[in-house]
The first five atom37 places (N, CA, C, CB, O) and aatype in JSON, in Angstrom:
{
  "aatype": [12, 11, 6, 16, 1, 19, 0, 10, 10, 9, 10, 10, 0, 15, 10, 19, 10, 18, 16, 19, 9, 10, 14, 1, 7, 10, 10, 14, 7, 3, 15, 7, 6, 10, 9, 0, 0, 15, 1, 15, 10, 15, 9, 0, 8, 14, 14, 7, 18, 14, 10, 18, 19, 10, 10, 7, 2, 19, 13, 15, 1, 10, 13, 0, 13, 7, 16, 19, 0, 19, 1, 18, 2, 10, 10, 15, 0, 9, 16, 19, 15, 10, 12],
  "atom_mask": [
    [1, 1, 1, 1, 1],
    [1, 1, 1, 1, 1],
    [1, 1, 1, 1, 1],
    [1, 1, 1, 1, 1],
    [1, 1, 1, 1, 1],
    [1, 1, 1, 1, 1],
    [1, 1, 1, 1, 1],
    [1, 1, 1, 1, 1],
    [1, 1, 1, 1, 1],
    [1, 1, 1, 1, 1],
    [1, 1, 1, 1, 1],
    [1, 1, 1, 1, 1],
    [1, 1, 1, 1, 1],
    [1, 1, 1, 1, 1],
    [1, 1, 1, 1, 1],
    [1, 1, 1, 1, 1],
    [1, 1, 1, 1, 1],
    [1, 1, 1, 1, 1],
    [1, 1, 1, 1, 1],
    [1, 1, 1, 1, 1],
    [1, 1, 1, 1, 1],
    [1, 1, 1, 1, 1],
    [1, 1, 1, 1, 1],
    [1, 1, 1, 1, 1],
    [1, 1, 1, 0, 1],
    [1, 1, 1, 1, 1],
    [1, 1, 1, 1, 1],
    [1, 1, 1, 1, 1],
    [1, 1, 1, 0, 1],
    [1, 1, 1, 1, 1],
    [1, 1, 1, 1, 1],
    [1, 1, 1, 0, 1],
    [1, 1, 1, 1, 1],
    [1, 1, 1, 1, 1],
    [1, 1, 1, 1, 1],
    [1, 1, 1, 1, 1],
    [1, 1, 1, 1, 1],
    [1, 1, 1, 1, 1],
    [1, 1, 1, 1, 1],
    [1, 1, 1, 1, 1],
    [1, 1, 1, 1, 1],
    [1, 1, 1, 1, 1],
    [1, 1, 1, 1, 1],
    [1, 1, 1, 1, 1],
    [1, 1, 1, 1, 1],
    [1, 1, 1, 1, 1],
    [1, 1, 1, 1, 1],
    [1, 1, 1, 0, 1],
    [1, 1, 1, 1, 1],
    [1, 1, 1, 1, 1],
    [1, 1, 1, 1, 1],
    [1, 1, 1, 1, 1],
    [1, 1, 1, 1, 1],
    [1, 1, 1, 1, 1],
    [1, 1, 1, 1, 1],
    [1, 1, 1, 0, 1],
    [1, 1, 1, 1, 1],
    [1, 1, 1, 1, 1],
    [1, 1, 1, 1, 1],
    [1, 1, 1, 1, 1],
    [1, 1, 1, 1, 1],
    [1, 1, 1, 1, 1],
    [1, 1, 1, 1, 1],
    [1, 1, 1, 1, 1],
    [1, 1, 1, 1, 1],
    [1, 1, 1, 0, 1],
    [1, 1, 1, 1, 1],
    [1, 1, 1, 1, 1],
    [1, 1, 1, 1, 1],
    [1, 1, 1, 1, 1],
    [1, 1, 1, 1, 1],
    [1, 1, 1, 1, 1],
    [1, 1, 1, 1, 1],
    [1, 1, 1, 1, 1],
    [1, 1, 1, 1, 1],
    [1, 1, 1, 1, 1],
    [1, 1, 1, 1, 1],
    [1, 1, 1, 1, 1],
    [1, 1, 1, 1, 1],
    [1, 1, 1, 1, 1],
    [1, 1, 1, 1, 1],
    [1, 1, 1, 1, 1],
    [1, 1, 1, 1, 1]
  ],
  "atom_positions": [
    [[191.12, -108.35, 4.57], [191.98, -108.73, 5.67], [191.61, -107.98, 6.95], [193.43, -108.49, 5.3], [191.6, -108.56, 8.03]],
    [[191.32, -106.69, 6.81], [190.95, -105.9, 7.98], [189.65, -106.41, 8.58], [190.83, -104.43, 7.61], [189.51, -106.44, 9.81]],
    [[188.7, -106.79, 7.74], [187.42, -107.32, 8.23], [187.62, -108.6, 9.02], [186.47, -107.56, 7.07], [186.94, -108.83, 10.02]],
    [[188.55, -109.43, 8.58], [188.83, -110.68, 9.28], [189.4, -110.4, 10.67], [189.82, -111.54, 8.47], [189.01, -111.05, 11.64]],
    [[190.3, -109.44, 10.76], [190.87, -109.09, 12.06], [189.82, -108.52, 13.0], [192.01, -108.09, 11.89], [189.82, -108.83, 14.19]],
    [[188.94, -107.7, 12.47], [187.88, -107.13, 13.29], [186.93, -108.24, 13.76], [187.1, -106.05, 12.49], [186.52, -108.25, 14.92]],
    [[186.6, -109.16, 12.88], [185.72, -110.27, 13.24], [186.37, -111.14, 14.32], [185.38, -111.11, 12.01], [185.69, -111.56, 15.26]],
    [[187.65, -111.43, 14.19], [188.34, -112.23, 15.19], [188.44, -111.5, 16.53], [189.74, -112.6, 14.7], [188.35, -112.13, 17.58]],
    [[188.62, -110.2, 16.49], [188.66, -109.41, 17.72], [187.3, -109.44, 18.43], [189.06, -107.97, 17.41], [187.24, -109.57, 19.65]],
    [[186.23, -109.31, 17.66], [184.89, -109.39, 18.24], [184.63, -110.78, 18.81], [183.82, -109.03, 17.18], [184.06, -110.92, 19.9]],
    [[185.04, -111.8, 18.09], [184.9, -113.18, 18.58], [185.63, -113.37, 19.89], [185.43, -114.18, 17.53], [185.08, -113.92, 20.84]],
    [[186.87, -112.91, 19.96], [187.66, -113.06, 21.17], [187.07, -112.27, 22.33], [189.1, -112.61, 20.92], [187.0, -112.77, 23.46]],
    [[186.64, -111.04, 22.06], [186.05, -110.21, 23.11], [184.77, -110.84, 23.66], [185.75, -108.8, 22.58], [184.55, -110.86, 24.87]],
    [[183.91, -111.34, 22.77], [182.67, -111.95, 23.24], [182.94, -113.24, 24.0], [181.74, -112.23, 22.06], [182.25, -113.53, 24.98]],
    [[183.92, -114.02, 23.57], [184.26, -115.25, 24.28], [184.81, -114.94, 25.68], [185.28, -116.07, 23.48], [184.47, -115.63, 26.64]],
    [[185.64, -113.92, 25.78], [186.16, -113.53, 27.09], [185.02, -113.07, 27.99], [187.22, -112.41, 26.95], [184.96, -113.45, 29.16]],
    [[184.12, -112.25, 27.46], [182.99, -111.76, 28.25], [182.11, -112.91, 28.72], [182.16, -110.75, 27.43], [181.74, -112.98, 29.89]],
    [[181.76, -113.81, 27.81], [180.93, -114.95, 28.18], [181.62, -115.84, 29.21], [180.57, -115.77, 26.95], [180.97, -116.38, 30.1]],
    [[182.94, -115.99, 29.1], [183.67, -116.83, 30.04], [183.72, -116.19, 31.43], [185.08, -117.09, 29.53], [183.63, -116.89, 32.44]],
    [[183.85, -114.88, 31.48], [183.9, -114.18, 32.77], [182.57, -114.31, 33.51], [184.24, -112.7, 32.56], [182.56, -114.48, 34.73]],
    [[181.46, -114.22, 32.8], [180.14, -114.28, 33.44], [179.53, -115.68, 33.38], [179.2, -113.29, 32.77], [178.33, -115.85, 33.58]],
    [[180.36, -116.68, 33.12], [179.9, -118.06, 32.98], [179.28, -118.58, 34.27], [181.06, -118.96, 32.56], [179.91, -118.5, 35.32]],
    [[178.06, -119.09, 34.2], [177.45, -119.68, 35.41], [178.23, -120.92, 35.85], [175.97, -120.05, 35.15], [178.69, -121.69, 35.02]],
    [[178.37, -121.1, 37.14], [179.13, -122.22, 37.68], [178.25, -123.42, 38.04], [179.89, -121.78, 38.91], [178.74, -124.4, 38.6]],
    [[176.98, -123.35, 37.72], [176.07, -124.45, 38.03], [174.95, -124.53, 37.02], [0.0, 0.0, 0.0], [175.02, -123.93, 35.94]],
    [[173.93, -125.27, 37.37], [172.77, -125.41, 36.49], [171.96, -124.12, 36.43], [171.88, -126.57, 36.95], [171.84, -123.4, 37.43]],
    [[171.44, -123.85, 35.29], [170.57, -122.7, 35.1], [169.12, -123.18, 35.13], [170.9, -121.97, 33.77], [168.85, -124.35, 34.89]],
    [[168.19, -122.27, 35.4], [166.78, -122.69, 35.36], [166.36, -123.01, 33.93], [165.88, -121.58, 35.95], [166.98, -122.57, 32.96]],
    [[165.33, -123.77, 33.81], [164.82, -124.12, 32.49], [165.27, -125.5, 32.08], [0.0, 0.0, 0.0], [165.22, -126.45, 32.87]],
    [[165.71, -125.61, 30.85], [166.01, -126.92, 30.27], [167.45, -127.36, 30.44], [165.68, -126.9, 28.82], [167.81, -128.45, 29.98]],
    [[168.29, -126.58, 31.07], [169.71, -126.92, 31.08], [169.98, -128.27, 31.73], [170.49, -125.84, 31.81], [170.77, -129.06, 31.2]],
    [[169.36, -128.56, 32.85], [169.57, -129.85, 33.51], [169.13, -131.02, 32.65], [0.0, 0.0, 0.0], [169.81, -132.04, 32.59]],
    [[168.0, -130.87, 32.01], [167.48, -131.94, 31.14], [168.4, -132.16, 29.93], [166.06, -131.6, 30.66], [168.66, -133.3, 29.55]],
    [[168.88, -131.07, 29.34], [169.76, -131.2, 28.17], [171.12, -131.79, 28.56], [169.95, -129.84, 27.5], [171.7, -132.57, 27.8]],
    [[171.62, -131.43, 29.72], [172.89, -132.0, 30.18], [172.72, -133.5, 30.43], [173.38, -131.29, 31.46], [173.57, -134.3, 30.03]],
    [[171.64, -133.88, 31.09], [171.4, -135.31, 31.35], [171.22, -136.09, 30.06], [170.16, -135.49, 32.24], [171.74, -137.2, 29.92]],
    [[170.5, -135.52, 29.12], [170.3, -136.2, 27.83], [171.62, -136.33, 27.08], [169.28, -135.46, 26.97], [171.87, -137.34, 26.43]],
    [[172.44, -135.31, 27.16], [173.7, -135.33, 26.45], [174.68, -136.32, 27.08], [174.31, -133.94, 26.43], [175.37, -137.05, 26.36]],
    [[174.74, -136.35, 28.38], [175.67, -137.27, 29.04], [175.33, -138.73, 28.77], [175.68, -137.01, 30.55], [176.21, -139.57, 28.65]],
    [[174.02, -139.01, 28.67], [173.6, -140.4, 28.44], [173.29, -140.68, 26.96], [172.37, -140.72, 29.28], [172.88, -141.78, 26.61]],
    [[173.5, -139.68, 26.12], [173.18, -139.77, 24.69], [171.74, -140.25, 24.46], [174.15, -140.72, 23.98], [171.48, -141.11, 23.62]],
    [[170.84, -139.68, 25.23], [169.42, -139.98, 25.04], [168.74, -138.76, 24.41], [168.75, -140.36, 26.41], [169.41, -137.81, 24.01]],
    [[167.44, -138.81, 24.33], [166.69, -137.76, 23.64], [166.04, -136.84, 24.67], [165.63, -138.36, 22.7], [165.34, -137.3, 25.57]],
    [[166.28, -135.56, 24.5], [165.6, -134.56, 25.34], [164.2, -134.36, 24.78], [166.4, -133.2, 25.38], [163.83, -134.96, 23.78]],
    [[163.43, -133.52, 25.43], [162.07, -133.26, 24.95], [162.12, -132.73, 23.51], [161.35, -132.24, 25.87], [163.14, -132.2, 23.09]],
    [[161.05, -132.87, 22.75], [161.05, -132.4, 21.37], [161.4, -130.92, 21.3], [159.68, -132.65, 20.72], [160.89, -130.15, 22.12]],
    [[162.21, -130.5, 20.4], [162.74, -131.2, 19.23], [163.96, -132.06, 19.5], [163.07, -130.22, 18.18], [164.49, -132.65, 18.56]],
    [[164.44, -132.15, 20.71], [165.52, -133.05, 21.05], [166.92, -132.45, 20.98], [0.0, 0.0, 0.0], [167.82, -132.95, 21.64]],
    [[167.11, -131.4, 20.2], [168.41, -130.73, 20.08], [169.55, -131.71, 19.83], [168.69, -129.92, 21.33], [170.48, -131.78, 20.63]],
    [[169.49, -132.48, 18.76], [170.48, -133.54, 18.55], [171.92, -133.03, 18.41], [170.11, -134.34, 17.33], [172.85, -133.67, 18.9]],
    [[172.12, -131.9, 17.74], [173.48, -131.39, 17.58], [174.06, -130.97, 18.92], [173.49, -130.2, 16.6], [175.22, -131.27, 19.21]],
    [[173.27, -130.3, 19.74], [173.74, -129.9, 21.06], [174.04, -131.11, 21.93], [172.71, -129.0, 21.75], [175.03, -131.12, 22.66]],
    [[173.21, -132.12, 21.86], [173.43, -133.34, 22.64], [174.74, -134.01, 22.24], [172.24, -134.31, 22.46], [175.52, -134.41, 23.11]],
    [[174.98, -134.14, 20.96], [176.21, -134.79, 20.49], [177.44, -133.94, 20.78], [176.12, -135.07, 19.0], [178.45, -134.46, 21.28]],
    [[177.38, -132.64, 20.48], [178.51, -131.76, 20.77], [178.82, -131.71, 22.26], [178.24, -130.36, 20.24], [179.99, -131.74, 22.66]],
    [[177.79, -131.62, 23.07], [177.98, -131.57, 24.5], [178.64, -132.83, 25.04], [0.0, 0.0, 0.0], [179.51, -132.76, 25.91]],
    [[178.23, -133.96, 24.53], [178.82, -135.22, 24.98], [180.3, -135.27, 24.64], [178.08, -136.41, 24.35], [181.12, -135.62, 25.48]],
    [[180.64, -134.94, 23.41], [182.05, -134.96, 22.99], [182.86, -133.92, 23.75], [182.17, -134.71, 21.46], [183.95, -134.22, 24.25]],
    [[182.34, -132.69, 23.86], [183.05, -131.6, 24.52], [183.3, -131.92, 25.99], [182.26, -130.29, 24.39], [184.4, -131.69, 26.49]],
    [[182.3, -132.45, 26.67], [182.46, -132.72, 28.1], [183.43, -133.87, 28.37], [181.12, -133.03, 28.73], [184.02, -133.95, 29.44]],
    [[183.6, -134.75, 27.4], [184.56, -135.85, 27.58], [185.98, -135.42, 27.2], [184.13, -137.07, 26.74], [186.95, -135.87, 27.8]],
    [[186.1, -134.55, 26.2], [187.42, -134.08, 25.79], [188.03, -133.12, 26.8], [187.34, -133.4, 24.44], [189.23, -133.19, 27.07]],
    [[187.22, -132.25, 27.37], [187.7, -131.24, 28.3], [187.15, -131.55, 29.69], [187.27, -129.81, 27.84], [186.17, -130.95, 30.13]],
    [[187.79, -132.48, 30.36], [187.31, -132.95, 31.66], [187.88, -132.08, 32.78], [187.69, -134.42, 31.88], [188.88, -132.44, 33.4]],
    [[187.25, -130.96, 33.03], [187.64, -130.07, 34.11], [186.37, -129.52, 34.75], [188.57, -128.91, 33.6], [185.32, -129.47, 34.1]],
    [[186.45, -129.13, 35.99], [185.29, -128.55, 36.66], [184.11, -129.51, 36.7], [0.0, 0.0, 0.0], [184.25, -130.72, 36.5]],
    [[182.96, -128.94, 36.95], [181.75, -129.75, 36.98], [181.21, -129.92, 35.57], [180.68, -129.1, 37.89], [181.6, -129.21, 34.65]],
    [[180.32, -130.85, 35.43], [179.71, -131.09, 34.12], [178.93, -129.85, 33.68], [178.77, -132.32, 34.16], [178.94, -129.49, 32.5]],
    [[178.26, -129.19, 34.61], [177.5, -127.98, 34.27], [178.4, -126.88, 33.74], [176.73, -127.48, 35.49], [178.03, -126.17, 32.8]],
    [[179.58, -126.72, 34.33], [180.53, -125.7, 33.85], [180.98, -126.02, 32.44], [181.75, -125.59, 34.8], [181.1, -125.12, 31.6]],
    [[181.24, -127.28, 32.15], [181.67, -127.67, 30.8], [180.59, -127.36, 29.76], [182.02, -129.17, 30.76], [180.89, -126.86, 28.68]],
    [[179.34, -127.67, 30.1], [178.26, -127.4, 29.15], [178.0, -125.9, 29.01], [176.97, -128.12, 29.6], [177.69, -125.43, 27.92]],
    [[178.13, -125.16, 30.09], [177.97, -123.71, 29.99], [179.09, -123.1, 29.16], [177.94, -123.08, 31.39], [178.85, -122.15, 28.41]],
    [[180.3, -123.63, 29.27], [181.4, -123.16, 28.44], [181.16, -123.5, 26.97], [182.73, -123.77, 28.91], [181.44, -122.68, 26.09]],
    [[180.65, -124.68, 26.69], [180.31, -125.04, 25.32], [179.28, -124.06, 24.76], [179.76, -126.48, 25.25], [179.39, -123.61, 23.62]],
    [[178.28, -123.72, 25.56], [177.27, -122.77, 25.1], [177.89, -121.4, 24.86], [176.13, -122.66, 26.13], [177.53, -120.72, 23.9]],
    [[178.81, -120.98, 25.72], [179.49, -119.7, 25.53], [180.3, -119.68, 24.25], [180.39, -119.4, 26.73], [180.31, -118.68, 23.53]],
    [[180.98, -120.76, 23.95], [181.79, -120.84, 22.72], [180.89, -120.79, 21.5], [182.64, -122.12, 22.7], [181.16, -120.05, 20.56]],
    [[179.83, -121.57, 21.51], [178.96, -121.61, 20.32], [178.23, -120.28, 20.12], [177.94, -122.75, 20.45], [178.01, -119.87, 18.98]],
    [[177.86, -119.61, 21.19], [177.2, -118.31, 21.04], [178.2, -117.29, 20.53], [176.59, -117.84, 22.38], [177.83, -116.42, 19.73]],
    [[179.47, -117.36, 20.95], [180.47, -116.43, 20.48], [180.74, -116.59, 18.99], [181.76, -116.62, 21.24], [181.09, -115.62, 18.32]],
    [[180.57, -117.78, 18.48], [180.81, -118.03, 17.07], [179.68, -117.55, 16.16], [181.02, -119.48, 16.85], [179.85, -117.49, 14.94]],
    [[178.55, -117.21, 16.74], [177.41, -116.77, 15.92], [177.59, -115.39, 15.39], [176.13, -116.84, 16.71], [176.72, -114.88, 14.68]]
  ]
}
């Protein structure tokens, strides 16, 4: 039980940290391409990142706030916090 509480505390702390430093726009590299592929449900460059494309599409439609880039950056922050 204590390990579970510690794990949840670390999860919450990392999510708060990632949210505070969340980029408000596109990042260099593949972020623009992956966002475009996810919004249109098309294929990004190989390997295509199919799970990210599908999750991003659903997440950005369910949580319609801010810019599309902010929504995808928040999705990335959540998934990294869960690792």
